[in-house]
C-alpha positions in Angstrom: 0.0 0.0 0.0 1.3 3.4 -0.9 2.3 5.6 2.1 1.3 9.2 2.3 4.5 10.3 4.1 8.0 10.5 2.8 10.9 8.1 3.1 13.8 10.1 4.4 17.3 8.7 4.0 20.1 10.3 6.0 23.5 9.3 4.5 27.1 9.8 5.5 28.1 12.5 3.0 28.8 16.1 3.7 26.0 17.8 5.6 27.2 20.5 8.0 24.4 22.0 10.1 21.6 21.4 7.7 18.2 20.8 9.1 16.5 17.5 8.5 12.8 17.9 7.9 10.8 15.1 9.4 7.1 14.9 10.4 4.7 12.2 11.7 4.1 9.6 9.0 7.5 9.8 7.5 9.9 6.9 7.5 13.4 8.0 8.7 16.3 5.7 7.8 19.8 6.2 9.1 22.1 5.0 6.3 25.4 3.9 7.7 27.3 7.0 9.1 24.2 9.1 8.7 23.3 7.8 12.2 25.8 10.2 13.5 24.1 13.2 11.9 20.8 12.1 13.5 22.5 11.6 16.9 23.9 15.2 16.7 20.4 16.5 16.1 18.9 14.3 18.9 16.8 12.5 16.3 15.9 8.8 16.5 15.6 6.9 13.2 12.8 4.4 12.5 15.4 2.1 10.9 19.2 1.8 10.7 20.9 0.2 7.7 24.4 -0.1 6.4 27.7 -1.9 6.4 28.8 0.7 9.0 32.2 1.4 7.5 31.6 5.1 7.7 30.1 5.1 11.2 32.3 6.9 13.7 33.4 4.9 16.7 31.5 7.1 19.2 28.1 6.2 17.6 28.4 2.4 17.7 27.0 2.5 21.3 23.9 4.2 19.9 23.6 1.5 17.2 23.9 -1.2 19.8 21.3 0.3 22.0 18.9 0.8 19.1 19.4 -2.8 17.9 18.7 -4.2 21.4 15.5 -2.2 21.6 14.4 -2.7 18.0 16.1 -5.8 16.6 13.8 -6.0 13.6 14.6 -2.5 12.5 18.4 -2.9 11.9 20.0 -4.4 8.8 23.8 -4.9 8.7 24.9 -5.2 5.1 28.1 -6.8 3.8 30.9 -4.4 2.8 31.3 -6.2 -0.6 28.0 -6.0 -2.5 26.4 -4.6 -5.6 23.9 -2.2 -4.0 25.3 0.8 -2.3 23.9 1.4 1.2 21.8 4.2 -0.2 20.3 1.9 -2.9 19.6 -0.7 -0.2 17.8 1.9 1.9 15.8 3.0 -1.2 14.7 -0.5 -1.8 13.6 -0.8 1.8 11.5 2.4 1.4 9.9 1.0 -1.7 9.1 -2.3 0.0 7.4 -0.3 2.8 5.2 1.4 0.2 6.8 4.8 0.0 6.8 6.7 -3.3 8.3 10.0 -2.1 11.9 10.1 -1.1 14.3 12.8 0.3 18.0 12.0 0.5 20.2 14.0 2.9 24.0 13.6 3.2 24.4 12.4 -0.3 26.3 15.4 -1.8 29.6 17.2 -1.5 32.8 16.2 0.2 35.7 14.6 -1.5 33.8 11.5 -2.7 32.5 12.5 -6.1 32.0 8.9 -6.9 29.4 8.7 -4.1 27.6 11.8 -5.3 27.4 10.3 -8.8 26.1 7.0 -7.3 23.4 8.9 -5.5 22.4 10.7 -8.7 22.0 7.2 -10.2 19.9 6.3 -7.2 17.6 9.1 -8.2 17.2 7.5 -11.6 16.6 4.1 -10.0 13.8 5.5 -7.9 12.3 7.3 -10.9 12.2 4.0 -12.8 10.3 2.5 -9.9 7.6 5.2 -10.2 8.9 7.1 -7.2 9.8 10.8 -6.7 13.1 11.6 -5.1 15.1 14.6 -4.0 18.8 14.7 -3.3 19.4 17.8 -1.2 22.2 19.5 0.7 23.9 22.8 1.4 21.5 24.9 -0.7 21.4 22.5 -3.6 18.5 20.3 -4.8 18.7 17.6 -7.4 15.9 15.6 -9.0 15.0 13.7 -12.2 12.4 14.8 -14.6 10.8 12.6 -17.3 7.5 13.2 -19.1 6.5 15.9 -16.6 6.5 19.5 -15.7 8.1 21.1 -12.6 7.0 24.5 -11.4 8.8 27.0 -9.1 7.0 29.7 -7.2 8.2 33.2 -6.6 10.0 32.3 -3.3 12.9 30.7 -5.1 15.9 32.6 -6.4 19.0 31.0 -7.9 20.6 28.9 -10.6 18.8 26.2 -12.5 20.5 23.7 -14.7 19.2 20.8 -16.7 21.3 17.9 -17.9 20.4 15.1 -20.2 20.7 11.6 -18.6 19.7 9.8 -21.8 21.5 10.4 -25.1 18.6 12.7 -26.1 16.0 14.5 -24.1 13.2 15.9 -26.2 10.3 18.3 -25.8 12.2 20.5 -23.3 10.3 23.8 -22.6 11.7 26.3 -20.0 9.7 29.3 -19.1 10.1 32.2 -16.6 13.9 31.9 -16.5 16.6 34.1 -18.0 17.1 31.7 -20.9 13.8 30.3 -22.1 13.5 27.3 -24.4 10.5 26.0 -26.4 10.3 22.4 -27.4 14.0 22.0 -27.4 16.4 18.9 -27.3 19.2 18.4 -24.9 21.9 15.8 -25.4 24.2 14.0 -23.0 27.3 15.1 -25.0 26.8 18.9 -24.7 25.9 21.0 -21.5 23.4 23.3 -23.1 21.2 23.4 -20.1 23.8 24.6 -17.5 23.5 27.8 -15.5 20.1 29.3 -16.2 18.6 31.7 -13.6 15.4 32.2 -11.8 14.8 35.6 -10.2 12.9 36.1 -7.0 9.2 36.8 -7.5 9.3 35.1 -10.9 7.2 32.0 -11.5 9.1 29.5 -13.6 8.6 26.1 -15.0 10.4 23.3 -16.9 8.8 20.6 -19.0 10.6 17.4 -20.1 8.8 15.5 -22.8 10.8 12.4 -23.6 13.9 10.9 -21.8 15.3 11.5 -18.4 17.0 14.8 -17.3 18.7 15.8 -14.1 17.5 19.1 -12.7 19.8 21.0 -10.4 18.6 24.0 -8.3 21.2 26.1 -6.4 19.7 28.7 -4.1 21.1 32.2 -3.8 
């Protein structure tokens, strides 16, 4: 059964002091070292999952206490596996009936490979019929395919759109500095980089065919 709340994954990437938005009905998963970020914010997850290679030593006592109290809500994964910890957590959220995901702690830092893996996780979730947002430090990433996304007047910042398929057709961008009508983006040329949305301006982007990565940078 589809859940009305969000599945929130808190991963071990670069987060800083970012607030984690969580409300009743959401499913909060601590993904590996993301447990430390939750502990720092005095937040208790609903589930803990990972191989725990990125969990700092001082948080293993929290993991042990949670496992003792909720043994059925902890999964220890092998270090050598095909799924990343984040993909495994996404699969769990899908199994629990969630179709709306937010991923924290999946951007930045020195591990560009992990960032790229998390972008591919967005594609994986999109192909499962779910919506997913990868967010952190003023940046939001999400995948668009056969749909329109609208931005209200409260947002100001940079908007970029990158083709994830060889060709992305039927791209229409309105209300931004550089509009586009029924255009085509390709994965071999960054035509959609660094557009701009002004404060108070209602903007939208439509993607007809193919998958595209939308990147919003506030400010």
